[in-house]
Backbone bond lengths (Angstrom), bond angles and torsions (degrees), N, CA, C in turn:
res aa  C-N    CA-C-N  psi(-1)  N-CA   C-N-CA  omega(-1)  CA-C   N-CA-C  phi
1 M - - - 1.476 - - 1.525 108.80 -
2 S 1.307 119.11 117.52 1.453 122.33 -178.73 1.521 110.37 -84.85
3 I 1.342 115.84 167.24 1.460 120.17 -176.51 1.523 111.94 -64.25
4 S 1.321 117.35 -22.01 1.462 120.20 178.65 1.518 111.78 -70.79
5 H 1.315 117.27 -10.01 1.451 121.28 -179.03 1.522 112.35 -100.23
6 F 1.331 116.01 25.41 1.459 121.86 172.96 1.523 108.42 -117.58
7 T 1.323 116.38 138.13 1.464 119.28 179.97 1.521 112.26 -84.47
8 A 1.324 118.42 -18.93 1.469 122.28 179.15 1.521 108.13 -138.98
9 A 1.334 115.81 62.82 1.461 121.35 -172.66 1.524 113.26 -61.14
10 A 1.328 118.27 -20.01 1.465 120.63 -179.57 1.527 111.86 -59.42
11 W 1.332 116.05 -29.05 1.467 119.72 179.70 1.525 111.77 -63.09
12 L 1.316 118.39 -21.48 1.457 120.56 179.10 1.524 111.61 -63.74
13 G 1.330 116.40 -19.31 1.454 119.95 175.57 1.519 112.77 -60.64
14 F 1.334 117.03 -22.82 1.465 120.53 179.09 1.526 111.09 -66.64
15 L 1.338 117.13 -17.64 1.460 119.56 176.26 1.523 111.14 -62.19
16 L 1.328 117.46 -26.67 1.465 120.54 175.32 1.519 110.56 -64.97
17 V 1.325 116.44 -37.49 1.466 120.45 177.17 1.525 109.79 -63.76
18 V 1.329 116.40 -42.36 1.467 120.28 178.05 1.525 110.04 -62.03
19 A 1.334 116.48 -41.68 1.462 120.15 178.85 1.525 110.85 -62.29
20 L 1.335 117.31 -39.53 1.467 120.85 177.52 1.520 111.24 -65.32
21 L 1.328 117.06 -37.05 1.465 120.49 176.72 1.527 110.92 -63.04
22 V 1.343 115.86 -42.32 1.465 119.60 177.36 1.523 110.32 -61.65
23 L 1.335 116.45 -46.42 1.460 120.79 179.60 1.524 110.85 -61.16
24 G 1.328 116.76 -43.78 1.460 120.62 179.37 1.516 111.85 -61.99
25 Y 1.315 116.54 -40.23 1.467 120.39 -179.20 1.524 110.16 -65.08
26 V 1.346 116.47 -42.94 1.463 120.49 179.20 1.524 110.50 -62.44
27 L 1.326 117.86 -43.31 1.462 121.51 -179.72 1.517 111.26 -64.46
28 V 1.317 117.53 -40.40 1.468 120.82 178.34 1.523 110.64 -63.01
29 Q 1.338 116.92 -42.50 1.460 119.90 179.66 1.523 111.37 -64.64
30 R 1.329 116.84 -39.88 1.459 119.63 178.46 1.525 111.02 -66.07
31 A 1.325 116.84 -40.88 1.468 120.49 179.29 1.523 110.38 -63.46
32 R 1.317 117.01 -40.19 1.472 120.25 178.92 1.525 110.23 -63.30
33 H 1.337 116.11 -44.16 1.459 120.00 -179.90 1.525 110.91 -63.69
34 K 1.332 117.04 -38.76 1.460 121.21 -179.74 1.516 110.99 -65.33
35 R 1.333 117.40 -40.49 1.467 121.01 178.72 1.527 110.60 -63.94
36 M 1.334 116.43 -38.00 1.458 119.94 -179.98 1.527 110.86 -65.37
37 L 1.349 116.53 -38.81 1.462 119.49 179.55 1.520 111.91 -68.91
38 Q 1.336 116.63 -25.96 1.458 120.93 -179.49 1.526 112.25 -82.52
39 F 1.315 117.41 -2.45 1.462 121.19 179.74 1.527 108.08 -66.16
40 G 1.277 116.90 124.43 1.468 121.30 -170.77 1.511 114.73 -66.12
41 N 1.300 119.19 -48.84 1.460 123.24 -173.65 1.520 109.19 -98.40
42 M 1.358 117.77 100.45 1.451 121.64 -175.58 1.513 111.54 -68.86
43 T 1.357 116.88 -28.90 1.465 119.51 178.85 1.513 110.39 -65.59
44 V 1.316 115.21 -43.08 1.467 119.45 177.72 1.521 110.07 -66.13
45 L 1.345 116.14 -39.34 1.461 120.20 -179.97 1.527 111.12 -60.30
46 E 1.359 115.70 -41.18 1.457 118.63 -178.94 1.517 111.56 -67.15
47 R 1.377 116.39 -32.45 1.459 118.32 177.24 1.519 110.88 -72.20
48 V 1.339 116.55 -34.92 1.467 120.30 -179.68 1.528 110.32 -74.86
49 A 1.328 116.42 -41.35 1.479 121.47 -179.93 1.518 108.14 -126.57
50 P 1.341 117.87 78.17 1.452 122.21 -172.87 1.526 114.04 -66.55
51 S 1.269 121.11 -19.43 1.468 122.69 -178.06 1.528 110.30 -132.77
52 R 1.330 113.70 153.47 1.465 118.97 178.29 1.530 110.28 -67.74
53 P 1.342 117.28 145.45 1.473 119.25 176.80 1.525 109.84 -60.87
54 S 1.323 117.03 140.82 1.461 121.91 -179.92 1.532 110.58 -70.13
55 P 1.359 115.84 139.00 1.476 118.91 175.68 1.528 112.10 -59.79
56 M 1.335 117.18 -18.14 1.459 120.65 -179.47 1.519 112.04 -62.90
57 R 1.366 115.97 -17.21 1.464 117.24 -178.78 1.524 112.01 -65.62
58 H 1.361 116.19 -18.63 1.466 119.69 179.90 1.529 112.58 -86.81
59 V 1.338 116.70 -15.42 1.464 119.90 -174.17 1.527 112.78 -62.71
60 P 1.356 119.65 -46.65 1.474 118.93 -178.16 1.526 113.38 -57.15
61 I 1.344 116.13 -47.01 1.467 118.02 -178.05 1.522 110.76 -66.90
62 A 1.357 116.90 -34.72 1.466 119.70 178.42 1.527 110.66 -63.99
63 L 1.332 116.69 -44.53 1.461 120.35 179.24 1.525 111.35 -62.89
64 I 1.316 116.09 -42.78 1.467 119.82 -178.51 1.530 110.73 -66.34
65 L 1.333 117.22 -39.88 1.463 119.76 179.63 1.534 111.33 -65.95
66 V 1.334 116.22 -41.00 1.468 118.77 175.84 1.523 110.01 -61.66
67 G 1.345 115.80 -41.31 1.461 119.79 177.75 1.517 111.99 -60.28
68 L 1.336 116.82 -40.27 1.465 120.23 178.83 1.531 111.14 -64.74
69 I 1.332 116.16 -37.58 1.469 119.24 177.72 1.528 110.40 -62.34
70 L 1.338 115.95 -46.28 1.465 119.81 -179.58 1.525 111.35 -64.48
71 L 1.328 117.44 -40.49 1.466 120.89 179.13 1.524 111.07 -66.20
72 T 1.332 116.46 -34.62 1.465 119.86 177.52 1.526 110.75 -65.02
73 I 1.326 116.01 -43.35 1.468 119.61 177.67 1.524 110.36 -62.27
74 A 1.345 116.67 -40.74 1.466 120.03 178.13 1.523 111.04 -61.60
75 A 1.342 116.30 -40.90 1.465 120.10 -179.61 1.525 111.74 -65.86
76 A 1.334 117.00 -26.30 1.465 120.66 -179.68 1.524 112.20 -75.76
77 G 1.327 117.25 -5.97 1.467 120.63 176.22 1.507 114.67 69.81
78 P 1.335 118.99 59.68 1.470 119.78 177.68 1.523 111.39 -65.11
79 T 1.308 115.77 146.73 1.466 120.91 177.55 1.521 109.01 -124.36
80 A 1.321 115.72 159.63 1.460 121.12 179.14 1.520 109.00 -148.25
81 V 1.322 115.57 156.28 1.461 120.85 176.62 1.522 108.67 -73.41
82 Q 1.323 116.02 126.98 1.456 121.27 -176.80 1.523 109.87 -127.81
83 K 1.322 115.82 147.11 1.461 121.55 176.98 1.523 108.30 -96.95
84 V 1.329 115.78 118.96 1.464 120.17 -177.57 1.530 109.39 -124.88
85 P 1.332 117.14 147.43 1.468 119.90 179.26 1.525 111.51 -64.57
86 R 1.310 116.30 140.32 1.458 120.16 174.54 1.526 109.17 -72.79
87 N 1.297 115.97 137.59 1.464 119.38 175.28 1.523 111.27 -114.43
88 R 1.334 115.63 11.60 1.461 119.40 -176.82 1.528 108.47 -155.83
89 A 1.326 116.56 92.69 1.465 121.10 179.46 1.519 108.89 -164.56
90 T 1.326 115.21 158.99 1.465 121.38 178.69 1.521 109.06 -128.41
91 V 1.310 115.78 131.95 1.462 122.28 178.09 1.523 108.26 -130.15
92 V 1.314 116.27 135.83 1.465 120.44 174.21 1.525 108.14 -119.76
93 L 1.317 115.74 120.49 1.457 121.94 175.37 1.526 108.30 -88.08
94 V 1.317 116.38 119.92 1.467 122.38 -178.39 1.526 108.24 -111.77
95 M 1.332 116.51 121.29 1.461 120.45 -174.48 1.527 111.74 -121.05
96 D 1.306 115.08 132.00 1.464 123.32 175.25 1.532 108.80 -71.88
97 V 1.345 116.40 124.55 1.471 120.04 178.92 1.531 109.88 -122.78
98 S 1.328 116.07 33.39 1.465 119.68 176.24 1.529 109.27 -73.90
99 L 1.333 116.19 167.56 1.463 121.14 -175.39 1.527 113.28 -62.27
100 S 1.326 116.81 -21.13 1.465 119.28 179.41 1.523 112.23 -64.40
101 M 1.331 117.51 -15.94 1.458 120.81 178.15 1.527 111.97 -69.26
102 E 1.339 117.42 -6.94 1.464 120.68 175.59 1.523 112.17 -82.50
103 A 1.325 117.92 -6.73 1.462 121.40 -178.31 1.524 110.37 -58.55
104 T 1.322 115.44 141.31 1.468 120.95 -175.75 1.526 112.92 -101.86
105 D 1.335 117.60 15.14 1.467 118.74 177.73 1.516 111.50 -65.97
106 V 1.338 116.99 -22.60 1.463 122.63 171.75 1.527 105.87 -112.59
107 P 1.331 117.69 97.79 1.470 119.74 -171.42 1.531 112.66 -68.23
108 P 1.354 117.98 147.50 1.473 125.22 -1.84 1.529 112.41 -71.97
109 N 1.328 118.43 -32.38 1.463 122.61 168.54 1.520 108.38 -163.17
110 R 1.310 115.87 167.01 1.460 120.37 -175.57 1.525 111.98 -58.53
111 L 1.312 116.73 -40.87 1.460 120.43 -175.52 1.521 111.68 -62.75
112 Q 1.320 117.35 -50.05 1.461 119.80 -176.83 1.524 111.96 -63.37
113 V 1.305 116.13 -39.44 1.465 119.65 177.84 1.527 110.32 -65.98
114 A 1.331 116.56 -42.65 1.466 120.42 178.86 1.523 111.05 -62.69
115 Q 1.313 117.12 -38.18 1.463 120.55 178.54 1.523 111.02 -64.74
116 E 1.320 116.60 -46.03 1.464 120.19 -178.79 1.525 111.57 -63.10
117 A 1.328 116.20 -48.26 1.462 119.74 -179.53 1.523 111.37 -67.12
118 G 1.332 116.52 -36.75 1.464 120.19 179.02 1.511 112.06 -62.59
119 K 1.324 117.11 -41.35 1.470 120.22 179.31 1.526 111.20 -68.09
120 D 1.325 117.17 -35.40 1.463 119.82 175.35 1.524 110.49 -63.35
121 F 1.318 116.07 -40.01 1.465 120.71 177.58 1.524 110.77 -62.08
122 V 1.315 116.31 -43.54 1.468 121.20 179.67 1.522 110.55 -61.13
123 E 1.325 116.79 -44.61 1.458 120.50 -178.43 1.521 112.14 -67.88
124 G 1.329 116.73 -29.90 1.452 119.87 -175.32 1.513 115.29 -82.72
125 L 1.329 118.16 -15.38 1.467 119.92 179.91 1.521 110.85 -67.27
126 T 1.313 116.09 145.23 1.461 120.41 179.00 1.527 110.44 -63.74
127 P 1.345 117.30 147.74 1.472 121.55 -171.44 1.520 115.24 -60.04
128 G 1.334 117.97 -28.05 1.455 119.26 -174.78 1.513 115.36 -77.79
129 I 1.310 117.98 -5.76 1.465 121.33 -177.17 1.522 110.81 -85.88
130 N 1.321 115.98 132.94 1.465 121.31 172.53 1.526 108.12 -82.60
131 L 1.325 116.33 119.56 1.457 121.64 -176.28 1.518 110.83 -114.32
132 G 1.333 116.19 128.27 1.454 121.55 175.47 1.518 110.58 -113.38
133 F 1.326 115.90 165.57 1.467 120.50 -178.55 1.520 109.69 -137.36
134 V 1.327 115.43 124.72 1.465 122.91 -179.76 1.525 108.42 -125.89
135 T 1.324 116.35 137.46 1.465 120.73 173.53 1.523 109.11 -117.18
136 F 1.325 115.64 153.53 1.463 118.60 177.52 1.522 110.33 -147.28
137 A 1.316 113.87 142.13 1.467 123.53 168.84 1.523 104.17 -133.67
138 G 1.351 117.98 -107.53 1.459 119.81 174.08 1.516 111.81 -73.28
139 T 1.324 116.94 -25.79 1.463 124.17 174.54 1.527 107.33 -134.70
140 A 1.316 115.88 173.60 1.468 120.57 -179.99 1.517 109.85 -119.19
141 S 1.330 115.53 149.07 1.467 120.89 -179.65 1.522 109.89 -138.79
142 V 1.336 115.05 140.49 1.462 120.16 172.62 1.520 107.48 -82.69
143 M 1.298 116.59 107.32 1.459 120.93 179.77 1.521 111.38 -79.94
144 V 1.340 115.62 -38.52 1.467 121.23 177.03 1.523 107.37 -142.59
145 S 1.324 116.68 121.81 1.464 120.01 174.78 1.527 109.35 -68.41
146 P 1.338 118.21 153.69 1.464 120.30 -177.65 1.527 112.40 -50.11
147 T 1.307 116.02 126.57 1.459 122.48 -175.47 1.523 109.09 -155.73
148 T 1.316 115.96 162.94 1.462 120.31 174.05 1.527 111.17 -91.64
149 N 1.334 116.82 1.57 1.463 121.66 179.13 1.532 109.38 -81.21
150 R 1.310 116.82 96.03 1.462 120.80 -176.64 1.525 112.36 -69.68
151 E 1.321 117.73 -31.36 1.461 120.35 -178.37 1.528 111.38 -63.66
152 A 1.326 116.46 -36.35 1.464 119.74 179.24 1.525 110.77 -62.96
153 V 1.323 116.35 -40.47 1.462 119.86 -179.90 1.526 110.48 -68.76
154 K 1.323 117.22 -43.95 1.472 119.92 -179.91 1.528 111.23 -63.59
155 H 1.321 116.72 -38.79 1.462 120.19 177.95 1.527 110.47 -62.75
156 S 1.314 116.47 -40.53 1.463 120.21 179.32 1.524 111.12 -66.55
157 I 1.322 117.09 -38.69 1.469 120.35 178.06 1.527 110.41 -63.03
158 D 1.320 116.16 -38.42 1.471 120.31 179.44 1.526 112.50 -64.97
159 N 1.324 117.00 -23.95 1.465 120.74 -173.19 1.526 113.16 -110.25
160 I 1.310 116.28 29.81 1.465 120.99 178.09 1.532 110.96 -64.12
161 K 1.327 115.69 138.08 1.463 122.62 174.98 1.528 108.55 -117.44
162 L 1.307 116.80 129.76 1.461 120.71 -179.60 1.523 111.38 -80.99
163 A 1.333 115.25 154.41 1.468 120.89 -179.86 1.522 108.95 -149.88
164 E 1.321 116.21 172.15 1.456 121.46 -176.51 1.526 111.76 -80.77
165 R 1.325 114.81 154.91 1.463 125.85 172.88 1.536 112.39 72.65
166 T 1.344 114.35 169.78 1.466 120.74 -175.84 1.520 109.64 -139.26
167 A 1.321 116.52 109.22 1.470 122.05 179.78 1.528 108.83 -110.75
168 T 1.316 115.64 78.20 1.465 120.80 -175.89 1.526 111.98 -59.86
169 G 1.329 116.15 -43.58 1.461 119.42 179.83 1.511 112.46 -60.04
170 E 1.330 116.69 -39.55 1.463 120.25 178.58 1.526 110.79 -61.77
171 G 1.323 116.38 -38.54 1.458 119.41 178.58 1.515 111.95 -61.57
172 I 1.333 116.28 -43.92 1.468 120.29 179.83 1.523 110.88 -67.15
173 L 1.321 116.94 -46.87 1.468 120.72 -178.77 1.526 111.40 -61.48
174 T 1.319 117.26 -39.40 1.466 120.56 178.76 1.520 110.53 -65.85
175 A 1.323 116.82 -38.67 1.465 120.40 177.54 1.526 110.89 -64.31
176 L 1.326 116.87 -42.56 1.468 120.58 178.95 1.523 110.92 -62.52
177 Q 1.319 116.34 -41.48 1.465 119.96 178.50 1.525 110.75 -63.59
178 S 1.318 116.66 -38.68 1.455 120.94 178.76 1.524 111.20 -63.79
179 I 1.321 115.97 -39.53 1.468 120.69 178.04 1.522 110.48 -66.71
180 D 1.333 117.26 -44.16 1.467 121.10 178.49 1.523 111.36 -60.80
181 T 1.317 116.72 -39.54 1.466 120.50 -179.96 1.516 110.71 -63.15
182 L 1.327 116.96 -44.14 1.467 119.95 178.95 1.519 110.83 -63.59
183 A 1.340 117.08 -42.58 1.463 120.42 179.93 1.520 110.88 -61.00
184 A 1.343 117.06 -38.78 1.465 120.92 178.91 1.522 111.03 -67.75
185 V 1.323 116.51 -37.62 1.467 120.17 179.85 1.519 110.71 -68.59
186 L 1.330 116.89 -42.71 1.463 119.91 -179.32 1.522 110.33 -66.16
187 G 1.333 116.37 -50.15 1.461 121.13 177.22 1.519 111.94 51.41
188 G 1.313 116.26 -172.19 1.453 122.10 170.25 1.515 114.88 75.30
189 A 1.319 119.03 -38.19 1.454 121.24 -176.31 1.526 110.55 -74.25
190 E 1.344 115.64 148.25 1.458 119.95 179.37 1.528 110.62 -63.18
191 T 1.307 116.33 -38.69 1.462 121.34 177.38 1.525 108.65 -130.51
192 P 1.332 117.15 145.19 1.470 118.90 178.29 1.519 110.12 -67.14
193 P 1.321 117.40 155.57 1.464 119.69 179.49 1.519 110.49 -64.41
194 P 1.327 118.09 148.54 1.465 119.72 177.34 1.518 110.22 -59.09
195 A 1.320 116.17 145.40 1.465 120.16 -176.22 1.517 110.21 -136.87
196 R 1.323 114.53 156.45 1.461 120.73 177.25 1.520 109.37 -151.68
197 V 1.327 114.58 147.76 1.459 121.36 174.09 1.527 107.91 -108.61
198 V 1.320 116.48 132.61 1.464 122.11 174.46 1.524 107.07 -112.27
199 L 1.316 116.51 110.69 1.465 122.60 -175.08 1.523 110.67 -107.28
200 M 1.323 116.98 120.79 1.460 121.90 175.79 1.520 109.31 -112.87
201 S 1.331 116.36 120.10 1.463 120.75 -179.74 1.521 109.29 -139.19
202 D 1.333 115.40 158.98 1.463 119.10 -177.49 1.522 113.11 -121.58
203 G 1.306 117.88 4.87 1.459 116.89 -176.46 1.512 114.37 -160.57
204 K 1.308 114.58 -176.18 1.458 122.27 -176.28 1.527 111.30 -77.35
205 Q 1.327 115.08 144.79 1.463 120.89 175.36 1.526 109.93 -65.30
206 T 1.333 115.75 137.90 1.477 120.46 177.53 1.523 112.36 -120.37
207 V 1.343 117.57 -14.68 1.471 121.60 179.79 1.527 108.84 -134.55
208 P 1.365 118.71 115.47 1.471 126.41 -10.29 1.529 110.03 -68.53
209 D 1.302 116.65 -177.29 1.454 120.58 -179.19 1.529 109.83 -54.25
210 D 1.316 115.69 135.65 1.460 120.36 -175.05 1.527 112.63 -59.37
211 K 1.325 117.53 -26.27 1.462 120.71 -178.75 1.521 112.90 -84.02
212 D 1.321 116.92 -11.33 1.468 121.34 -179.11 1.528 108.91 -86.27
213 I 1.342 115.74 67.81 1.462 120.53 -170.48 1.528 113.53 -70.43
214 D 1.325 118.33 -13.84 1.464 120.82 178.72 1.521 112.37 -91.82
215 N 1.307 117.20 -3.19 1.465 120.70 178.46 1.526 109.37 -63.66
216 P 1.336 118.79 132.70 1.474 120.98 -178.14 1.524 113.70 -61.68
217 R 1.338 118.22 -15.51 1.464 121.15 179.68 1.527 111.82 -102.39
218 H 1.318 117.23 4.65 1.460 121.47 -178.94 1.533 110.17 -70.83
219 G 1.321 116.08 153.13 1.455 120.25 179.84 1.513 113.08 -60.53
220 F 1.335 117.58 -37.43 1.462 120.33 -179.88 1.531 110.88 -67.59
221 T 1.328 116.09 -40.35 1.469 120.29 177.87 1.522 110.30 -63.31
222 A 1.321 115.96 -43.16 1.467 120.25 178.74 1.523 110.65 -63.46
223 A 1.330 117.08 -36.58 1.465 120.81 179.27 1.526 110.75 -65.36
224 R 1.332 116.61 -39.80 1.470 119.48 177.83 1.524 110.77 -65.11
225 L 1.320 116.96 -39.43 1.458 120.34 177.14 1.524 110.32 -62.34
226 A 1.322 116.62 -41.97 1.464 120.37 177.87 1.524 110.56 -60.68
227 K 1.335 116.29 -40.66 1.463 120.80 177.99 1.525 110.68 -60.60
228 N 1.334 116.76 -44.10 1.463 120.91 179.49 1.524 112.16 -63.16
229 K 1.318 116.24 -30.74 1.463 120.91 179.48 1.526 112.27 -84.65
230 G 1.322 116.72 -6.26 1.457 120.18 -177.95 1.515 113.10 75.34
231 I 1.338 116.12 28.42 1.467 121.10 -178.74 1.529 108.40 -117.63
232 P 1.318 118.78 100.35 1.465 120.18 179.58 1.520 111.84 -68.31
233 V 1.311 115.65 146.81 1.467 122.13 176.41 1.525 107.71 -112.59
234 S 1.314 116.70 108.98 1.462 120.94 175.86 1.523 108.16 -89.42
235 T 1.320 116.67 126.46 1.462 120.70 -173.92 1.525 111.34 -110.30
236 I 1.323 114.98 145.48 1.463 122.16 176.82 1.525 107.79 -123.54
237 S 1.319 116.37 116.41 1.459 121.26 175.48 1.525 107.07 -89.75
238 F 1.335 115.97 111.74 1.459 120.76 -170.86 1.525 111.54 -113.80
239 G 1.325 116.42 122.44 1.455 121.54 179.52 1.517 110.95 130.55
240 T 1.322 116.01 -167.42 1.462 121.24 -179.48 1.526 110.12 -129.44
241 E 1.307 115.39 177.36 1.465 121.02 177.82 1.527 111.81 -75.89
242 W 1.340 116.51 -11.01 1.467 119.30 -170.95 1.528 113.28 -110.14
243 G 1.313 117.76 14.40 1.454 120.01 -179.68 1.520 112.48 -68.53
244 T 1.329 115.93 142.09 1.472 121.47 176.33 1.523 109.21 -140.53
245 V 1.334 115.79 155.00 1.464 121.56 175.44 1.524 108.99 -136.71
246 E 1.329 115.13 157.52 1.461 121.47 176.22 1.530 108.83 -91.93
247 I 1.318 117.32 120.42 1.459 122.76 179.58 1.530 108.85 -110.01
248 P 1.355 117.98 121.21 1.479 119.94 179.80 1.527 111.14 -62.83
249 D 1.324 115.92 143.89 1.463 120.50 174.83 1.522 109.76 -68.24
250 S 1.327 115.39 153.06 1.465 119.99 -177.95 1.518 112.31 -62.58
251 D 1.350 117.49 -28.07 1.461 119.50 -179.64 1.521 112.29 -86.86
252 G 1.355 115.79 -1.07 1.454 119.23 178.06 1.506 114.09 74.67
253 G 1.308 117.46 7.99 1.447 119.97 -176.62 1.514 114.56 -87.84
254 G 1.277 117.76 -6.02 1.459 120.09 -179.00 1.516 110.31 177.78
255 S 1.320 116.07 -156.67 1.459 120.47 -179.43 1.519 109.01 -152.52
256 Q 1.282 115.76 166.93 1.453 120.88 177.72 1.526 109.36 -135.83
257 R 1.309 115.62 147.30 1.462 120.79 -179.92 1.528 108.88 -87.88
258 V 1.316 115.11 126.48 1.466 121.57 -176.42 1.525 109.36 -118.91
259 K 1.326 116.12 135.78 1.461 120.49 177.18 1.530 110.35 -73.85
260 V 1.330 116.06 137.17 1.474 120.93 178.24 1.534 108.80 -132.79
261 P 1.334 116.89 70.32 1.468 119.62 179.86 1.523 111.35 -71.84
262 V 1.317 115.31 157.38 1.460 119.54 176.60 1.528 109.22 -70.12
263 D 1.328 115.10 160.11 1.465 120.64 -178.89 1.526 108.26 -120.66
264 N 1.322 115.86 78.30 1.461 120.27 -177.08 1.524 112.48 -62.96
265 D 1.319 116.88 -39.49 1.466 120.36 -173.27 1.530 111.71 -61.35
266 S 1.325 117.17 -47.87 1.465 119.99 -177.60 1.525 111.45 -65.95
267 L 1.322 116.41 -41.75 1.463 119.36 -178.67 1.528 111.14 -69.50
268 R 1.323 116.72 -34.53 1.464 119.44 175.50 1.525 110.21 -64.64
269 E 1.325 116.13 -41.13 1.465 120.63 179.91 1.523 111.10 -64.57
270 I 1.320 117.38 -40.30 1.469 120.95 178.26 1.526 110.13 -61.18
271 A 1.323 116.50 -43.65 1.464 120.08 179.40 1.525 110.82 -62.98
272 E 1.325 116.92 -44.40 1.462 120.43 -178.54 1.524 111.64 -66.44
273 L 1.329 116.97 -42.61 1.465 120.36 -179.25 1.523 112.06 -63.93
274 S 1.317 117.26 -32.06 1.469 120.66 -175.80 1.522 113.18 -93.86
275 G 1.328 117.03 -10.84 1.460 119.72 -177.22 1.514 113.31 88.47
276 G 1.336 116.34 17.07 1.456 120.35 179.56 1.517 112.17 -98.33
277 D 1.319 116.09 -167.60 1.460 122.45 -179.63 1.529 109.69 -114.13
278 F 1.325 115.23 151.48 1.464 121.22 -179.63 1.521 109.92 -113.13
279 Y 1.335 115.67 135.91 1.462 121.18 179.75 1.525 109.23 -133.60
280 T 1.316 115.45 156.06 1.458 121.01 171.98 1.517 108.77 -124.08
281 A 1.325 116.17 149.52 1.464 121.49 177.75 1.520 108.54 -151.90
282 S 1.321 115.57 134.56 1.462 119.77 179.83 1.523 112.05 -129.04
283 S 1.335 116.27 17.78 1.462 120.84 177.53 1.517 108.40 -158.76
284 L 1.327 115.78 168.13 1.462 119.99 177.79 1.519 110.72 -61.39
285 A 1.323 117.27 -42.96 1.463 120.57 -178.70 1.524 111.08 -62.13
286 E 1.342 116.56 -43.17 1.461 119.80 -179.30 1.524 111.24 -68.06
287 L 1.323 117.03 -41.34 1.461 119.94 179.85 1.524 110.58 -65.91
288 T 1.328 117.08 -40.13 1.462 120.83 177.44 1.523 110.56 -63.14
289 A 1.332 116.89 -40.83 1.464 120.87 179.14 1.526 110.93 -63.18
290 V 1.327 116.74 -39.85 1.470 120.39 177.69 1.521 110.14 -62.44
291 Y 1.311 116.46 -46.68 1.460 119.94 179.81 1.530 111.27 -63.40
292 D 1.332 117.11 -36.50 1.468 120.14 177.30 1.527 110.40 -61.82
293 T 1.328 115.65 -41.80 1.466 119.79 177.96 1.525 110.86 -62.33
294 L 1.315 116.13 -43.45 1.464 120.30 179.55 1.524 111.22 -65.68
295 E 1.322 117.31 -36.01 1.464 120.23 177.34 1.520 110.69 -59.17
296 E 1.338 116.35 -42.91 1.456 120.38 179.35 1.525 110.74 -64.54
297 Q 1.335 116.33 -42.83 1.460 120.08 -178.33 1.524 111.99 -67.92
298 I 1.322 115.30 -42.27 1.461 120.67 -173.09 1.520 112.01 -85.20
299 G 1.324 116.45 -41.83 1.463 120.44 -170.37 1.510 115.12 -80.42
300 Y 1.343 116.88 -15.61 1.460 119.06 -175.59 1.521 110.29 -131.69
301 E 1.300 114.62 155.06 1.451 121.23 174.21 1.520 108.58 -133.59
302 T 1.313 116.38 152.15 1.457 120.60 179.49 1.519 109.49 -98.69
303 T 1.308 115.31 130.55 1.458 121.60 177.91 1.520 108.86 -134.30
304 R 1.299 116.17 160.15 1.462 120.37 175.77 1.521 107.73 -95.76
305 G 1.324 115.62 118.36 1.462 120.58 -176.78 1.515 112.35 -129.25
306 D 1.322 115.71 175.97 1.461 122.56 -178.08 1.526 110.95 -62.79
307 A 1.338 115.81 134.09 1.466 121.22 178.85 1.521 110.71 -130.75
308 S 1.330 116.41 29.62 1.465 119.99 -175.77 1.523 113.44 -82.24
309 R 1.333 117.54 -20.15 1.464 119.83 -173.56 1.535 113.27 -57.24
310 P 1.344 120.32 -48.34 1.471 118.78 179.18 1.523 112.81 -59.54
311 W 1.337 117.13 -39.37 1.460 120.37 178.60 1.525 111.04 -65.67
312 L 1.321 116.45 -40.93 1.461 120.83 179.70 1.527 110.92 -64.00
313 L 1.322 116.75 -47.63 1.464 120.43 -179.87 1.525 110.93 -63.89
314 G 1.339 116.31 -41.85 1.460 119.60 178.39 1.516 111.83 -61.99
315 G 1.337 116.73 -43.69 1.457 120.33 178.86 1.514 112.38 -61.82
316 M 1.323 116.93 -43.69 1.460 120.76 179.20 1.528 111.10 -62.86
317 L 1.329 116.86 -40.99 1.466 120.36 -179.84 1.526 111.34 -65.25
318 F 1.323 117.83 -41.92 1.457 120.56 -179.71 1.526 111.14 -66.34
319 V 1.326 117.53 -42.63 1.464 120.10 178.50 1.524 110.36 -63.40
320 A 1.333 116.33 -45.18 1.465 120.01 179.04 1.524 110.98 -62.08
321 A 1.340 116.95 -39.93 1.463 120.26 178.54 1.521 110.93 -64.72
322 G 1.333 116.86 -39.10 1.456 120.19 177.99 1.515 112.32 -62.13
323 V 1.328 116.32 -43.32 1.465 120.66 178.16 1.527 110.19 -63.97
324 L 1.323 117.06 -43.19 1.463 121.24 -178.22 1.527 111.18 -63.85
325 V 1.340 117.21 -45.78 1.466 120.47 179.09 1.519 110.53 -62.63
326 S 1.322 116.54 -39.29 1.461 120.58 178.81 1.523 111.29 -61.31
327 L 1.324 116.81 -42.67 1.464 120.67 179.24 1.524 111.30 -67.58
328 L 1.328 116.70 -39.96 1.462 119.99 -178.35 1.520 111.87 -64.08
329 Y 1.305 116.51 -36.79 1.458 120.45 -179.65 1.526 111.96 -97.72
330 R 1.322 115.20 11.84 1.468 121.54 175.86 1.520 111.49 53.83
331 Q 1.318 113.18 43.19 1.454 118.95 175.69 1.521 109.28 -97.83
332 R 1.289 115.00 147.12 1.450 119.49 174.47 1.515 108.80 -80.57
333 L 1.335 115.86 134.16 1.463 119.23 178.27 1.514 110.22 -60.61
334 P 1.309 116.70 136.39 1.472 119.43 179.02 1.523 111.10 -61.26
């Protein structure tokens, strides 16, 4: 801890007083010893002081001096970096609900695992965060506007309905609109609360065409807009390269198995364009770990706060111990 991390560093000057007390104590002890050696009749001296003074006589003053050092540091107002829960932030969880979520490469299937991990994420967020929930397939919908009501979000996650196609950009844009709406409703604050979008998807965008990167509804375009708004989009690519689903034939006469691999590249690009982080997960444990990491990033902030209490308590204990030892050995307090 450097001197710049004290709020009242001038109090550290009192350590010079403690140093002078130590020096004075040493000089007094030396003077006492010198007087004893100058005693003329050693036989009489041995009868008067038959045994050497116990080294324990130094313990009380040592404890008290250490206590004074600790109390001086406490008075100087030490500070430390502390992790505190956010009481002002907005998060929107955006979940892909396209038919590819039926793939069983993540048993029992992607959807059920995503629901379980998503609800754990909701429960783990600190209470002061406004959490919203958006789903997207061919279109996007606000299932729950940002709120501190966690039960509403968990209930919505439990009742997800799958649909065709994947409009990743729509999911991001809908989340941004939801955040803007909350900021307008809250109003009054000099700056809007910090916000973040957490996007979980398992496949490639199909609406608009993934190659139409200049389309205003494209995921990359939405990511750039999020960047301009100062809202990072953290993306989670969920699933494996080997996922497949059964798609019914248009004539209803049968079905065909279609590959639905994850699309890491697009989701990584969305995260980079928006200033967010990119994660991959191919199991419940991995997805839960990703959400745990996001909870730490989103739910807490680091601030420099007062750290004098341990020093104060330590100083008081050392001084009290010094007094107690002095009384036990019938020593006079220095």
